[in-house]
N, CA, C and O atoms as a Tinker XYZ file with bonds, in Angstrom:
   332  protein
     1  N   -103.055000 -114.705000  -42.571000    73     2
     2  CA  -101.847000 -114.368000  -41.871000    64     1     3
     3  C   -102.202000 -113.822000  -40.488000    63     2     4     5
     4  O   -102.983000 -112.874000  -40.411000    81     3
     5  N   -101.676000 -114.365000  -39.406000    73     3     6
     6  CA  -102.006000 -113.838000  -38.080000    64     5     7
     7  C   -101.328000 -112.510000  -37.832000    63     6     8     9
     8  O   -100.323000 -112.171000  -38.457000    81     7
     9  N   -101.910000 -111.760000  -36.892000    73     7    10
    10  CA  -101.284000 -110.509000  -36.485000    64     9    11
    11  C   -100.053000 -110.878000  -35.664000    63    10    12    13
    12  O   -100.158000 -111.611000  -34.680000    81    11
    13  N    -98.904000 -110.381000  -36.058000    73    11    14
    14  CA   -97.682000 -110.605000  -35.309000    64    13    15
    15  C    -97.069000 -109.310000  -34.952000    63    14    16    17
    16  O    -97.047000 -108.379000  -35.758000    81    15
    17  N    -96.557000 -109.223000  -33.737000    73    15    18
    18  CA   -95.915000 -107.994000  -33.281000    64    17    19
    19  C    -94.413000 -108.083000  -33.499000    63    18    20    21
    20  O    -93.794000 -109.093000  -33.167000    81    19
    21  N    -93.841000 -107.060000  -34.040000    73    19    22
    22  CA   -92.409000 -106.975000  -34.223000    64    21    23
    23  C    -91.891000 -105.730000  -33.570000    63    22    24    25
    24  O    -92.268000 -104.633000  -33.980000    81    23
    25  N    -91.027000 -105.844000  -32.555000    73    23    26
    26  CA   -90.521000 -104.637000  -31.927000    64    25    27
    27  C    -89.382000 -104.023000  -32.758000    63    26    28    29
    28  O    -88.511000 -104.728000  -33.267000    81    27
    29  N    -89.417000 -102.725000  -32.873000    73    27    30
    30  CA   -88.341000 -101.981000  -33.535000    64    29    31
    31  C    -87.874000 -100.957000  -32.527000    63    30    32    33
    32  O    -88.659000 -100.431000  -31.738000    81    31
    33  N    -86.563000 -100.680000  -32.566000    73    31    34
    34  CA   -85.965000  -99.770000  -31.611000    64    33    35
    35  C    -85.455000  -98.497000  -32.368000    63    34    36    37
    36  O    -84.870000  -98.588000  -33.447000    81    35
    37  N    -85.697000  -97.356000  -31.770000    73    35    38
    38  CA   -85.284000  -96.111000  -32.358000    64    37    39
    39  C    -84.411000  -95.378000  -31.363000    63    38    40    41
    40  O    -84.517000  -95.602000  -30.158000    81    39
    41  N    -83.568000  -94.523000  -31.846000    73    39    42
    42  CA   -82.736000  -93.687000  -31.001000    64    41    43
    43  C    -83.163000  -92.212000  -31.106000    63    42    44    45
    44  O    -83.328000  -91.663000  -32.195000    81    43
    45  N    -83.328000  -91.621000  -29.965000    73    43    46
    46  CA   -83.787000  -90.221000  -29.920000    64    45    47
    47  C    -82.762000  -89.391000  -29.156000    63    46    48    49
    48  O    -82.279000  -89.817000  -28.107000    81    47
    49  N    -82.432000  -88.231000  -29.662000    73    47    50
    50  CA   -81.535000  -87.293000  -29.004000    64    49    51
    51  C    -82.236000  -85.969000  -28.923000    63    50    52    53
    52  O    -82.248000  -85.206000  -29.889000    81    51
    53  N    -82.829000  -85.683000  -27.762000    73    51    54
    54  CA   -83.645000  -84.488000  -27.636000    64    53    55
    55  C    -84.893000  -84.638000  -28.469000    63    54    56    57
    56  O    -85.695000  -85.547000  -28.252000    81    55
    57  N    -85.055000  -83.731000  -29.434000    73    55    58
    58  CA   -86.214000  -83.829000  -30.353000    64    57    59
    59  C    -85.794000  -84.428000  -31.708000    63    58    60    61
    60  O    -86.587000  -84.416000  -32.649000    81    59
    61  N    -84.609000  -84.931000  -31.817000    73    59    62
    62  CA   -84.099000  -85.483000  -33.040000    64    61    63
    63  C    -84.075000  -87.013000  -32.999000    63    62    64    65
    64  O    -83.949000  -87.630000  -31.941000    81    63
    65  N    -84.203000  -87.607000  -34.211000    73    63    66
    66  CA   -84.212000  -89.072000  -34.375000    64    65    67
    67  C    -83.031000  -89.509000  -35.204000    63    66    68    69
    68  O    -82.692000  -88.868000  -36.199000    81    67
    69  N    -82.401000  -90.596000  -34.803000    73    67    70
    70  CA   -81.248000  -91.136000  -35.515000    64    69    71
    71  C    -81.597000  -91.603000  -36.893000    63    70    72    73
    72  O    -82.623000  -92.250000  -37.104000    81    71
    73  N    -80.725000  -91.269000  -37.855000    73    71    74
    74  CA   -80.935000  -91.715000  -39.252000    64    73    75
    75  C    -79.819000  -92.663000  -39.701000    63    74    76    77
    76  O    -80.092000  -93.754000  -40.202000    81    75
    77  N    -78.543000  -92.240000  -39.517000    73    75    78
    78  CA   -77.428000  -93.068000  -40.039000    64    77    79
    79  C    -76.136000  -92.684000  -39.319000    63    78    80    81
    80  O    -76.042000  -91.667000  -38.631000    81    79
    81  N    -75.147000  -93.556000  -39.517000    73    79    82
    82  CA   -73.809000  -93.301000  -38.954000    64    81    83
    83  C    -72.802000  -93.570000  -40.073000    63    82    84    85
    84  O    -72.993000  -94.472000  -40.889000    81    83
    85  N    -71.730000  -92.776000  -40.102000    73    83    86
    86  CA   -70.685000  -93.081000  -41.035000    64    85    87
    87  C    -69.379000  -93.092000  -40.260000    63    86    88    89
    88  O    -69.192000  -92.322000  -39.318000    81    87
    89  N    -68.484000  -93.971000  -40.666000    73    87    90
    90  CA   -67.172000  -94.112000  -39.992000    64    89    91
    91  C    -66.071000  -93.832000  -40.989000    63    90    92    93
    92  O    -66.142000  -94.228000  -42.153000    81    91
    93  N    -65.072000  -93.157000  -40.519000    73    91    94
    94  CA   -63.884000  -92.884000  -41.365000    64    93    95
    95  C    -62.632000  -93.247000  -40.538000    63    94    96    97
    96  O    -62.629000  -93.170000  -39.309000    81    95
    97  N    -61.611000  -93.631000  -41.238000    73    95    98
    98  CA   -60.297000  -93.879000  -40.618000    64    97    99
    99  C    -59.371000  -92.768000  -41.042000    63    98   100   101
   100  O    -59.026000  -92.658000  -42.219000    81    99
   101  N    -58.970000  -91.950000  -40.106000    73    99   102
   102  CA   -58.089000  -90.834000  -40.399000    64   101   103
   103  C    -56.859000  -90.981000  -39.471000    63   102   104   105
   104  O    -56.977000  -90.977000  -38.245000    81   103
   105  N    -55.721000  -91.105000  -40.082000    73   103   106
   106  CA   -54.481000  -91.278000  -39.346000    64   105   107
   107  C    -54.553000  -92.378000  -38.276000    63   106   108   109
   108  O    -54.160000  -92.208000  -37.122000    81   107
   109  N    -55.076000  -93.502000  -38.738000    73   107   110
   110  CA   -55.170000  -94.726000  -37.902000    64   109   111
   111  C    -56.139000  -94.588000  -36.751000    63   110   112   113
   112  O    -56.082000  -95.367000  -35.800000    81   111
   113  N    -57.047000  -93.591000  -36.817000    73   111   114
   114  CA   -58.040000  -93.406000  -35.787000    64   113   115
   115  C    -59.425000  -93.445000  -36.397000    63   114   116   117
   116  O    -59.672000  -92.791000  -37.410000    81   115
   117  N    -60.334000  -94.199000  -35.801000    73   115   118
   118  CA   -61.688000  -94.301000  -36.320000    64   117   119
   119  C    -62.486000  -93.094000  -35.798000    63   118   120   121
   120  O    -62.515000  -92.824000  -34.597000    81   119
   121  N    -63.143000  -92.365000  -36.745000    73   119   122
   122  CA   -63.954000  -91.256000  -36.406000    64   121   123
   123  C    -65.379000  -91.540000  -36.923000    63   122   124   125
   124  O    -65.584000  -91.872000  -38.091000    81   123
   125  N    -66.332000  -91.400000  -36.026000    73   123   126
   126  CA   -67.739000  -91.644000  -36.405000    64   125   127
   127  C    -68.519000  -90.307000  -36.410000    63   126   128   129
   128  O    -68.293000  -89.417000  -35.589000    81   127
   129  N    -69.447000  -90.223000  -37.382000    73   127   130
   130  CA   -70.337000  -89.071000  -37.412000    64   129   131
   131  C    -71.746000  -89.666000  -37.517000    63   130   132   133
   132  O    -71.958000  -90.719000  -38.119000    81   131
   133  N    -72.712000  -88.942000  -36.902000    73   131   134
   134  CA   -74.049000  -89.424000  -36.857000    64   133   135
   135  C    -74.977000  -88.379000  -37.500000    63   134   136   137
   136  O    -74.758000  -87.174000  -37.383000    81   135
   137  N    -75.991000  -88.867000  -38.163000    73   135   138
   138  CA   -76.978000  -87.973000  -38.796000    64   137   139
   139  C    -78.325000  -88.128000  -38.072000    63   138   140   141
   140  O    -78.775000  -89.238000  -37.790000    81   139
   141  N    -78.940000  -86.999000  -37.786000    73   139   142
   142  CA   -80.237000  -87.025000  -37.098000    64   141   143
   143  C    -81.216000  -86.166000  -37.869000    63   142   144   145
   144  O    -80.819000  -85.297000  -38.645000    81   143
   145  N    -82.499000  -86.411000  -37.651000    73   143   146
   146  CA   -83.547000  -85.669000  -38.293000    64   145   147
   147  C    -84.626000  -85.272000  -37.305000    63   146   148   149
   148  O    -84.736000  -85.892000  -36.247000    81   147
   149  N    -85.416000  -84.276000  -37.605000    73   147   150
   150  CA   -86.537000  -83.951000  -36.724000    64   149   151
   151  C    -87.809000  -84.602000  -37.167000    63   150   152   153
   152  O    -88.854000  -84.377000  -36.557000    81   151
   153  N    -87.767000  -85.412000  -38.219000    73   151   154
   154  CA   -88.924000  -86.090000  -38.775000    64   153   155
   155  C    -88.886000  -87.565000  -38.403000    63   154   156   157
   156  O    -88.065000  -88.318000  -38.927000    81   155
   157  N    -89.778000  -87.986000  -37.494000    73   155   158
   158  CA   -89.772000  -89.362000  -36.988000    64   157   159
   159  C    -90.037000  -90.378000  -38.121000    63   158   160   161
   160  O    -89.622000  -91.533000  -38.031000    81   159
   161  N    -90.719000  -89.943000  -39.167000    73   159   162
   162  CA   -91.032000  -90.887000  -40.269000    64   161   163
   163  C    -89.814000  -91.412000  -41.001000    63   162   164   165
   164  O    -89.879000  -92.477000  -41.614000    81   163
   165  N    -88.719000  -90.699000  -40.952000    73   163   166
   166  CA   -87.471000  -91.176000  -41.652000    64   165   167
   167  C    -86.433000  -91.704000  -40.688000    63   166   168   169
   168  O    -85.305000  -91.976000  -41.097000    81   167
   169  N    -86.777000  -91.859000  -39.422000    73   167   170
   170  CA   -85.886000  -92.394000  -38.391000    64   169   171
   171  C    -85.528000  -93.828000  -38.781000    63   170   172   173
   172  O    -86.358000  -94.547000  -39.337000    81   171
   173  N    -84.293000  -94.243000  -38.491000    73   171   174
   174  CA   -83.853000  -95.608000  -38.809000    64   173   175
   175  C    -84.357000  -96.582000  -37.719000    63   174   176   177
   176  O    -84.078000  -96.368000  -36.539000    81   175
   177  N    -85.064000  -97.602000  -38.081000    73   175   178
   178  CA   -85.522000  -98.612000  -37.109000    64   177   179
   179  C    -84.484000  -99.746000  -36.969000    63   178   180   181
   180  O    -84.078000 -100.354000  -37.959000    81   179
   181  N    -84.072000 -100.011000  -35.739000    73   179   182
   182  CA   -83.209000 -101.154000  -35.446000    64   181   183
   183  C    -84.125000 -102.317000  -35.073000    63   182   184   185
   184  O    -85.058000 -102.160000  -34.286000    81   183
   185  N    -83.843000 -103.496000  -35.656000    73   183   186
   186  CA   -84.629000 -104.664000  -35.258000    64   185   187
   187  C    -83.949000 -105.468000  -34.163000    63   186   188   189
   188  O    -84.513000 -106.437000  -33.656000    81   187
   189  N    -82.734000 -105.067000  -33.796000    73   187   190
   190  CA   -82.008000 -105.771000  -32.726000    64   189   191
   191  C    -81.645000 -104.758000  -31.680000    63   190   192   193
   192  O    -80.972000 -103.768000  -31.969000    81   191
   193  N    -82.091000 -105.000000  -30.452000    73   191   194
   194  CA   -81.857000 -104.075000  -29.354000    64   193   195
   195  C    -80.385000 -103.880000  -29.047000    63   194   196   197
   196  O    -79.948000 -102.765000  -28.761000    81   195
   197  N    -79.596000 -104.990000  -29.108000    73   195   198
   198  CA   -78.207000 -104.874000  -28.764000    64   197   199
   199  C    -77.437000 -103.935000  -29.715000    63   198   200   201
   200  O    -76.553000 -103.191000  -29.291000    81   199
   201  N    -77.789000 -103.989000  -30.993000    73   199   202
   202  CA   -77.095000 -103.109000  -31.972000    64   201   203
   203  C    -77.497000 -101.663000  -31.714000    63   202   204   205
   204  O    -76.664000 -100.761000  -31.807000    81   203
   205  N    -78.757000 -101.439000  -31.395000    73   203   206
   206  CA   -79.224000 -100.063000  -31.073000    64   205   207
   207  C    -78.492000  -99.543000  -29.854000    63   206   208   209
   208  O    -78.085000  -98.381000  -29.830000    81   207
   209  N    -78.314000 -100.382000  -28.836000    73   207   210
   210  CA   -77.645000  -99.965000  -27.632000    64   209   211
   211  C    -76.181000  -99.649000  -27.898000    63   210   212   213
   212  O    -75.629000  -98.721000  -27.308000    81   211
   213  N    -75.559000 -100.402000  -28.767000    73   211   214
   214  CA   -74.158000 -100.131000  -29.134000    64   213   215
   215  C    -74.052000  -98.783000  -29.838000    63   214   216   217
   216  O    -73.091000  -98.051000  -29.601000    81   215
   217  N    -74.983000  -98.441000  -30.672000    73   215   218
   218  CA   -75.009000  -97.142000  -31.366000    64   217   219
   219  C    -75.214000  -96.013000  -30.371000    63   218   220   221
   220  O    -74.596000  -94.954000  -30.488000    81   219
   221  N    -76.055000  -96.232000  -29.420000    73   219   222
   222  CA   -76.333000  -95.230000  -28.347000    64   221   223
   223  C    -75.039000  -94.854000  -27.631000    63   222   224   225
   224  O    -74.816000  -93.686000  -27.314000    81   223
   225  N    -74.186000  -95.851000  -27.377000    73   223   226
   226  CA   -72.939000  -95.561000  -26.669000    64   225   227
   227  C    -72.107000  -94.509000  -27.395000    63   226   228   229
   228  O    -71.382000  -93.737000  -26.767000    81   227
   229  N    -72.217000  -94.485000  -28.728000    73   227   230
   230  CA   -71.447000  -93.506000  -29.489000    64   229   231
   231  C    -72.073000  -92.119000  -29.615000    63   230   232   233
   232  O    -71.360000  -91.128000  -29.772000    81   231
   233  N    -73.397000  -92.048000  -29.548000    73   231   234
   234  CA   -74.027000  -90.757000  -29.775000    64   233   235
   235  C    -74.792000  -90.199000  -28.548000    63   234   236   237
   236  O    -75.368000  -89.113000  -28.605000    81   235
   237  N    -74.783000  -90.963000  -27.451000    73   235   238
   238  CA   -75.445000  -90.483000  -26.225000    64   237   239
   239  C    -76.928000  -90.211000  -26.359000    63   238   240   241
   240  O    -77.464000  -89.322000  -25.698000    81   239
   241  N    -77.581000  -90.963000  -27.199000    73   239   242
   242  CA   -79.053000  -90.802000  -27.352000    64   241   243
   243  C    -79.761000  -91.733000  -26.360000    63   242   244   245
   244  O    -79.122000  -92.386000  -25.535000    81   243
   245  N    -81.073000  -91.776000  -26.459000    73   243   246
   246  CA   -81.860000  -92.673000  -25.648000    64   245   247
   247  C    -82.600000  -93.636000  -26.522000    63   246   248   249
   248  O    -82.944000  -93.293000  -27.653000    81   247
   249  N    -82.857000  -94.825000  -26.047000    73   247   250
   250  CA   -83.484000  -95.877000  -26.804000    64   249   251
   251  C    -84.983000  -95.922000  -26.467000    63   250   252   253
   252  O    -85.368000  -95.859000  -25.300000    81   251
   253  N    -85.807000  -96.031000  -27.492000    73   251   254
   254  CA   -87.212000  -96.353000  -27.228000    64   253   255
   255  C    -87.663000  -97.318000  -28.277000    63   254   256   257
   256  O    -87.070000  -97.399000  -29.352000    81   255
   257  N    -88.721000  -98.063000  -27.975000    73   255   258
   258  CA   -89.177000  -99.071000  -28.909000    64   257   259
   259  C    -90.648000  -98.872000  -29.256000    63   258   260   261
   260  O    -91.419000  -98.265000  -28.513000    81   259
   261  N    -90.998000  -99.413000  -30.417000    73   259   262
   262  CA   -92.355000  -99.357000  -30.890000    64   261   263
   263  C    -92.671000 -100.752000  -31.427000    63   262   264   265
   264  O    -91.802000 -101.468000  -31.924000    81   263
   265  N    -93.949000 -101.105000  -31.305000    73   263   266
   266  CA   -94.399000 -102.395000  -31.849000    64   265   267
   267  C    -95.019000 -102.132000  -33.187000    63   266   268   269
   268  O    -95.857000 -101.243000  -33.332000    81   267
   269  N    -94.609000 -102.905000  -34.171000    73   267   270
   270  CA   -95.146000 -102.755000  -35.551000    64   269   271
   271  C    -95.963000 -103.999000  -35.854000    63   270   272   273
   272  O    -95.508000 -105.121000  -35.630000    81   271
   273  N    -97.146000 -103.801000  -36.352000    73   271   274
   274  CA   -97.984000 -104.946000  -36.708000    64   273   275
   275  C    -97.767000 -105.231000  -38.172000    63   274   276   277
   276  O    -98.184000 -104.447000  -39.025000    81   275
   277  N    -97.106000 -106.366000  -38.487000    73   275   278
   278  CA   -96.753000 -106.706000  -39.858000    64   277   279
   279  C    -97.954000 -106.782000  -40.765000    63   278   280   281
   280  O    -97.869000 -106.365000  -41.920000    81   279
   281  N    -99.064000 -107.296000  -40.291000    73   279   282
   282  CA  -100.244000 -107.469000  -41.108000    64   281   283
   283  C   -100.780000 -106.134000  -41.580000    63   282   284   285
   284  O   -101.185000 -106.023000  -42.738000    81   283
   285  N   -100.800000 -105.142000  -40.754000    73   283   286
   286  CA  -101.287000 -103.798000  -41.123000    64   285   287
   287  C   -100.371000 -103.196000  -42.168000    63   286   288   289
   288  O   -100.850000 -102.603000  -43.134000    81   287
   289  N    -99.097000 -103.329000  -42.003000    73   287   290
   290  CA   -98.153000 -102.747000  -42.982000    64   289   291
   291  C    -98.313000 -103.407000  -44.326000    63   290   292   293
   292  O    -98.355000 -102.715000  -45.344000    81   291
   293  N    -98.406000 -104.765000  -44.370000    73   291   294
   294  CA   -98.559000 -105.435000  -45.621000    64   293   295
   295  C    -99.879000 -105.090000  -46.304000    63   294   296   297
   296  O    -99.925000 -104.974000  -47.529000    81   295
   297  N   -100.959000 -104.924000  -45.527000    73   295   298
   298  CA  -102.233000 -104.548000  -46.110000    64   297   299
   299  C   -102.188000 -103.161000  -46.729000    63   298   300   301
   300  O   -102.783000 -102.959000  -47.787000    81   299
   301  N   -101.517000 -102.208000  -46.126000    73   299   302
   302  CA  -101.343000 -100.884000  -46.678000    64   301   303
   303  C   -100.532000 -100.929000  -47.959000    63   302   304   305
   304  O   -100.884000 -100.275000  -48.940000    81   303
   305  N    -99.443000 -101.698000  -47.960000    73   303   306
   306  CA   -98.583000 -101.808000  -49.155000    64   305   307
   307  C    -99.370000 -102.441000  -50.276000    63   306   308   309
   308  O    -99.252000 -102.010000  -51.423000    81   307
   309  N   -100.181000 -103.461000  -49.981000    73   307   310
   310  CA  -100.957000 -104.132000  -51.054000    64   309   311
   311  C   -102.040000 -103.214000  -51.610000    63   310   312   313
   312  O   -102.442000 -103.360000  -52.764000    81   311
   313  N   -102.518000 -102.261000  -50.793000    73   311   314
   314  CA  -103.531000 -101.361000  -51.198000    64   313   315
   315  C   -102.951000 -100.154000  -51.954000    63   314   316   317
   316  O   -103.690000  -99.295000  -52.437000    81   315
   317  N   -101.587000 -100.107000  -52.048000    73   315   318
   318  CA  -100.969000  -99.008000  -52.734000    64   317   319
   319  C   -100.789000  -97.757000  -51.889000    63   318   320   321
   320  O   -100.541000  -96.673000  -52.417000    81   319
   321  N   -100.917000  -97.910000  -50.570000    73   319   322
   322  CA  -100.754000  -96.787000  -49.644000    64   321   323
   323  C    -99.319000  -96.759000  -49.225000    63   322   324   325
   324  O    -98.814000  -97.757000  -48.711000    81   323
   325  N    -98.632000  -95.648000  -49.424000    73   323   326
   326  CA   -97.237000  -95.542000  -48.999000    64   325   327
   327  C    -97.158000  -95.323000  -47.494000    63   326   328   329
   328  O    -97.987000  -94.638000  -46.894000    81   327
   329  N    -96.146000  -95.920000  -46.919000    73   327   330
   330  CA   -96.012000  -95.830000  -45.472000    64   329   331
   331  C    -94.883000  -94.897000  -45.127000    63   330   332
   332  O    -94.600000  -94.679000  -43.949000    81   331
């Protein structure tokens, strides 16, 4: 398997990392709440930049990307190493 690069996008708000969003409809109005963590290891990775940018519009975070090497991740998983 060749080394392939896959970009993932993360949202950062100060020292916090985006984890999830929940939406509720209250009195015909949509209300969103966002959950953040200070642990980068549990940050939610977006694989589509446009979706990440749409989420940023709601929470005023900043977007940054990282390249993930699929071959390294699969090798670690096959060796029983948790990521």
